[in-house]
Each structure stands twice: as C-alpha cells, then as structure tokens.
C-alpha positions in Angstrom: 11.3 11.2 285.8 7.8 11.4 284.6 5.0 9.9 286.9 7.5 8.6 289.6 7.3 10.2 293.0 10.0 10.6 295.3 10.3 8.7 298.3 10.3 11.4 301.0 6.7 12.8 300.4 5.2 14.2 303.5 2.1 12.2 304.6 0.3 15.6 305.4 0.7 19.2 304.6 -0.6 22.5 305.9 -2.7 24.8 303.6 -5.5 27.4 303.7 -8.6 25.5 302.9 -12.2 26.6 301.8 -14.7 24.1 302.6 -17.8 26.5 301.9 -17.7 29.3 299.4 -17.7 32.7 300.9 -15.7 35.7 301.4 -12.0 34.8 302.5 -12.6 36.4 305.8 -15.5 33.9 306.6 -14.5 30.7 304.5 -10.6 30.4 304.7 -9.3 27.9 307.4 -5.7 26.9 308.2 -5.9 23.0 308.2 -3.5 20.0 308.0 -4.6 17.6 305.3 -3.3 14.5 303.4 -0.7 15.3 301.0 -2.1 15.4 297.3 -0.7 13.1 294.7 -0.1 14.5 291.4 -2.4 13.3 288.6 -2.1 13.6 284.9 -0.1 16.7 283.9 0.4 17.7 287.4 3.4 18.1 289.9 3.6 18.5 293.4 5.8 21.2 294.7 7.4 22.4 298.0 6.1 25.9 297.8 8.6 28.7 298.3 6.5 31.8 297.5 2.9 32.3 296.1 1.5 35.7 294.5 -1.2 37.2 296.2 -3.8 38.0 293.6 -7.4 39.6 293.6 -8.4 36.4 291.8 -8.0 34.4 295.2 -10.7 36.5 296.7 -12.9 35.6 293.8 -11.8 31.9 294.0 -13.0 31.7 297.7 -16.4 32.9 296.5 -16.8 30.5 293.7 -17.1 33.5 291.2 -13.7 33.2 289.6 -13.6 31.5 286.0 -11.6 28.6 287.4 -14.1 27.0 289.8 -12.9 23.7 290.9 -15.4 23.0 293.7 -14.8 22.7 297.4 -12.8 21.9 299.1 -10.2 24.2 297.5 -6.8 25.9 298.4 -6.4 29.4 296.6 -3.2 30.8 295.5 -3.2 31.0 291.6 0.7 30.7 290.9 3.6 29.6 292.9 7.4 29.0 292.7 8.8 25.8 294.5 10.7 22.6 294.4 9.2 19.7 292.6 8.6 16.8 294.9 6.7 14.4 292.6 5.5 14.6 289.1 2.4 12.9 287.6 2.0 11.3 284.3 2.6 13.5 281.3 5.1 15.7 283.0 8.8 15.1 282.0 10.4 17.2 285.0 12.8 15.5 287.8 12.0 15.9 291.5 14.2 18.6 292.9 13.8 20.9 289.9 13.0 24.5 290.8 9.9 25.9 288.7 7.0 28.4 288.6 3.6 27.5 287.5 -0.1 27.9 287.7 -1.9 26.3 290.4 -4.5 23.6 290.4 -6.8 25.0 292.6 -8.0 22.1 294.4 -4.7 22.5 296.0 -3.4 25.9 295.3 -0.4 27.9 296.5 -1.6 28.8 299.9 -0.1 26.1 301.6 3.4 24.3 302.3 2.9 22.3 299.3 0.8 22.7 295.9 -0.1 21.1 292.7 0.8 22.9 289.7 -0.3 22.4 286.0 2.5 20.7 284.1 2.0 22.5 280.8 2.5 25.9 282.5 6.0 25.2 284.2 8.9 27.3 283.7 12.3 26.8 285.1 13.5 29.1 287.9 17.1 29.8 288.2 18.7 28.7 291.6 20.0 32.3 292.5 16.7 33.9 291.8 14.5 34.9 295.1 11.3 32.7 295.3 9.2 35.8 295.6 10.7 37.6 292.7 10.3 34.6 290.7 6.7 34.3 291.3 6.0 38.1 290.3 8.2 37.7 287.0 6.5 34.5 286.3 2.8 35.9 285.9 2.7 39.7 286.8 5.3 40.7 284.7 4.8 38.0 282.0 1.1 39.6 281.9 2.5 43.0 281.2 5.3 41.9 278.8 3.0 39.7 276.7 0.4 42.6 276.8 2.6 45.3 275.9 4.9 43.9 273.3 3.2 40.7 271.8 -0.5 41.8 271.9 0.2 45.7 271.7 3.3 45.7 269.8 4.6 48.8 271.8 7.9 50.2 270.3 10.5 52.6 271.5 9.4 56.3 271.4 5.7 55.4 271.4 3.2 56.7 274.1 1.5 54.3 276.1 -1.2 54.7 278.7 -1.3 52.5 281.7 -4.0 52.3 284.1 -3.8 51.3 287.7 -0.1 51.9 287.3 0.8 51.5 290.8 -0.6 47.9 291.0 1.3 44.8 290.5 0.8 44.4 286.8 0.5 48.1 286.3 3.7 48.9 287.7 5.5 46.1 285.8 3.9 47.5 282.7 5.3 51.0 283.5 8.8 49.7 284.0 8.9 47.4 281.0 7.7 50.1 278.9 10.3 52.4 280.2 12.9 49.7 279.6 12.0 49.5 276.0 12.1 53.1 275.4 8.5 53.9 275.4 6.9 57.1 277.1 4.3 56.3 279.9 1.2 58.2 280.9 0.1 56.6 284.2 -3.1 56.5 286.4 -3.1 55.8 290.2 -4.8 56.7 293.3 -3.3 59.5 295.5 -0.3 61.3 295.8 2.0 58.5 297.2 0.9 56.2 294.5 1.5 58.9 291.8 5.0 59.5 293.1 5.8 55.8 292.9 4.6 55.7 289.4 7.0 58.7 288.7 9.9 57.0 290.2 9.2 53.8 288.0 9.5 56.4 284.9 6.1 57.6 284.0 6.3 60.9 282.5 2.8 61.9 283.2 0.6 60.8 286.0 -3.2 61.3 286.5 -4.9 60.8 290.2 -7.6 58.3 289.7 -9.2 59.7 292.7 -9.4 63.2 291.9 -12.1 65.2 290.7 -13.5 64.3 287.6 -10.5 61.9 286.8 -11.7 60.7 283.2 -11.7 64.5 282.1 -8.2 65.0 283.8 -7.0 62.0 282.1 -8.5 63.0 278.8 -6.8 66.4 279.0 -3.4 65.4 280.2 -3.1 62.7 277.4 -4.0 65.0 274.6 -1.6 67.7 276.1 1.4 65.2 276.2 0.7 63.6 272.6 -0.2 67.0 271.0 -3.8 65.7 270.4 -2.7 62.5 268.6 -3.3 60.1 271.4 -1.3 57.0 272.5 -0.1 54.3 270.4 -1.0 51.7 273.2 -3.1 51.4 276.0 -2.6 48.8 278.9 -5.8 48.4 280.8 -6.5 46.2 283.8 -9.0 48.5 285.4 -12.1 49.2 283.3 -14.8 51.4 284.7 -14.9 55.1 283.7 -11.2 55.3 282.9 -11.4 52.2 280.7 -14.3 53.8 279.0 -12.6 57.3 278.4 -9.4 55.2 277.0 -11.0 54.5 273.8 -11.2 58.2 273.0 -7.5 58.4 273.7 -6.3 55.9 271.0 -4.2 57.3 268.2 -4.6 56.2 264.7 -4.0 52.4 264.4 -3.4 52.4 268.1 -4.0 49.1 270.3 -6.0 49.0 273.1 -5.1 45.9 275.3 -7.7 44.7 277.8 -6.3 42.9 280.8 -9.1 42.8 283.3 -11.7 45.0 285.3 -10.3 45.6 288.8 -12.9 48.3 289.0 -15.6 45.9 288.6 -17.2 47.7 285.6 -16.5 46.3 282.2 -16.4 49.1 279.5 -17.8 48.9 275.9 -16.2 49.6 272.7 -18.7 50.7 270.0 -18.2 49.3 266.6 -18.6 52.4 264.9 -16.1 54.2 267.3 -13.4 51.4 266.7 -13.8 52.0 262.8 -13.8 55.8 262.8 -10.8 56.0 264.8 -8.9 52.9 263.2 -7.9 51.4 266.4 -7.9 47.8 267.8 -9.3 46.5 271.0 -7.1 43.4 271.9 -7.8 40.8 275.0 -5.0 39.5 276.8 -5.7 36.5 279.2 -2.1 35.4 279.8 -2.9 31.9 281.1 -3.9 30.8 277.9 -0.6 31.9 276.3 1.3 29.6 279.1 -0.5 26.7 277.4 -1.5 27.5 273.7 1.4 29.9 272.7 4.4 28.6 274.6 7.2 30.2 272.6 5.8 33.6 273.3 6.0 32.9 277.0 9.5 31.4 276.9 10.9 34.5 275.0 9.4 36.8 277.5 10.7 34.5 280.3 14.3 35.0 279.2 13.9 38.7 278.5 12.5 39.1 281.9 15.2 37.3 283.6 17.8 39.5 281.8 16.0 42.6 282.6 15.8 41.8 286.3 19.6 40.7 286.5 20.7 43.6 284.8 18.6 45.8 287.2 16.4 47.4 284.4 13.1 46.2 286.2 12.5 45.4 289.9 9.6 43.4 291.2 8.6 45.5 294.1 7.5 42.8 296.1 6.7 42.3 299.8 6.6 39.0 301.6 4.4 37.8 304.2 4.2 34.5 306.1 1.8 32.0 305.1 -0.2 32.6 308.4 -0.9 36.0 307.5 -2.9 34.9 304.0 -6.4 36.4 305.2 -4.7 39.7 306.2 -2.8 40.0 302.9 -6.1 39.4 301.0 -7.8 42.0 302.9 -5.1 44.5 302.4 -5.3 43.9 298.7 -9.0 44.3 298.7 -8.9 47.7 300.3 -6.4 48.7 297.5 -3.8 49.7 299.9 -0.9 47.6 298.1 1.6 49.2 296.0 3.5 46.7 294.1 3.1 43.0 294.9 2.6 40.7 297.9 3.7 37.1 298.0 3.1 34.4 300.8 6.3 32.5 301.9 5.7 29.4 304.1 
C-alpha cells in the first residue's frame, strides 16, 4: 500500500557512512543511525545484498555523477525486502525487489532507500547476490549489446575489460545469443577466465603494445573486416584503437571509462568508416525506457534459470566493505563482489 509504512520499523539501522568526502579508506565509518523514512518515490528495504561497484569509490569522494551531499551511504544498487513505501510507490511491504539506491541511504547498510521508478520484482527462489548482479551488471550488458548494439547471432563483438563484472556478463550474453567474441583482459588468469566464458579470441591488455596486439588479433579473426559491435567500459588506449576495428555500419557502444581516460571519435573517421558511436547509461533506461529494462529482465531470468549465464559473484559480509572496495580498486577482482548484511 503506497505511502503506508509497516509498524515494525526498526528505530535504528547500521550503515557505512561518509560524513566528510574522501577516499573510502579514510571516509567510511560503520555507524548506527536513525532509520530513514521513505519520501516520495522511495522505498525502505531490508537489504539482502548490494553490488560492489567502482562508482562507490567515486561516491565517497564526491566525484560521481550522483552527488547527494554528506552524510551519505554508498552502495548504488541492492536487492531486499520492502519494509515501507513512500508516496507514489505502489508496492506492498514484504515485496522482494531490486533497485537503484538513493545515495543518502545507499545499500551498504542493513537497510536502504531505493528509488521507486527503478524497482524490479525479484523471484523468491533467486539468490539475493545473484539478483543484484542480474539487476544492474547483466542489465547493462544486455541493453548495451542488444538494444543499443543490435548484436545478432554470428556477428563478431569486441568486449574490452572482459573479465570485469560487466565485461564478463557481456561475453556470456553474446555467446548465449550465438555471437562470436574477441575479449581483452589483464594477465593469463583473467584471459583463461574469458576463454572459459566462451570468448574465441583473447588479448592481454597488460602485454607489450596491447593496442597493436588487439588490432592484429581482431583483423586476423575477422578476415580484415572488423567487428559488427564493440562493447567498451574501459576507454583509454584500447578504447582509442577500437574505433579502427569497427566494420562497415558497426556499432561502438560506450559503457564507461574504467581506465580513467576518455577516447575521442573524430567525425571524419566515423563518416569514412560508416560506424556509429552509441552511449549507454543504463540507469536512464530504468526510468525513461521501462519496457526495454523489463524485457531484458525477463530474458536474464530465463537465461539464468536455464544455466546459460552465471553471475560469477562472490559475497562478503557488510563489515568488509572497505576491503572489498580496495580489492576492486586494485583491479584484482574477477567477476563480481556483493555485500550481504
């Protein structure tokens, strides 16, 4: 019942708080705080699992695109049980959902505020950590590859950063759709992981002259034609060479810039090679293009149930949030991490 809180609200919750902006190792404090009340288009959930994202490191420092001000709790998306719903959210207490967090009270706590327009229902038999990864990580890959990139069976797709959470999701989804994958990752262990996921060609992004190696491997695999789709959450030198690897009428889908360097796409090059550069910020689809997200959600649940994709998620207790963020920042994570209270 919209706007009607349940009567069993806890008086306080435990959450990782940032009271002064700074790097997570300095700014995060585990505190007991009053239970937040859900305002308009917000729900309060008892958190079951929260994704660990590089964005959380930026949130703590106040340099992420969403800047709620301090105090705040990071944790950008969570799965949980609705405890109370604010005005404008028609969801009953006890409903299991996943959603994007209001970062005044994000997912790194026992409870969180989620944005009502972003909520998706989560089946009771789906593990909470799996749910959080399917909700955002696999949604990003699915919408990027198939809605924006229009990837089809038999086509070549280049996935940068393919051992990361969203990269590994993209590899699995592409293979499940019958596409052929060229993947980049750093080091032998991560390359082996990409191969196990179904990538046909792998290139070491930490090897000597990785951009040149990627160019040669891609042109060899595609008989000099280039790829139909590129999926780039990395940017940097590999992102720059990716434009040279696009086939005729190819689609280069820009997901992010994990390298910290934003590549440029000269208009004359786009014109001569007849490829498109497409941005894909998934959070906007959760609000602006709801049917796209709902279609992807149904497909992802089916793919997961039938074993054609796996979330590859490792869970850690809520007390380990700083350590999890440090591990992510050191780029030593393969797959995904999720925090569970």
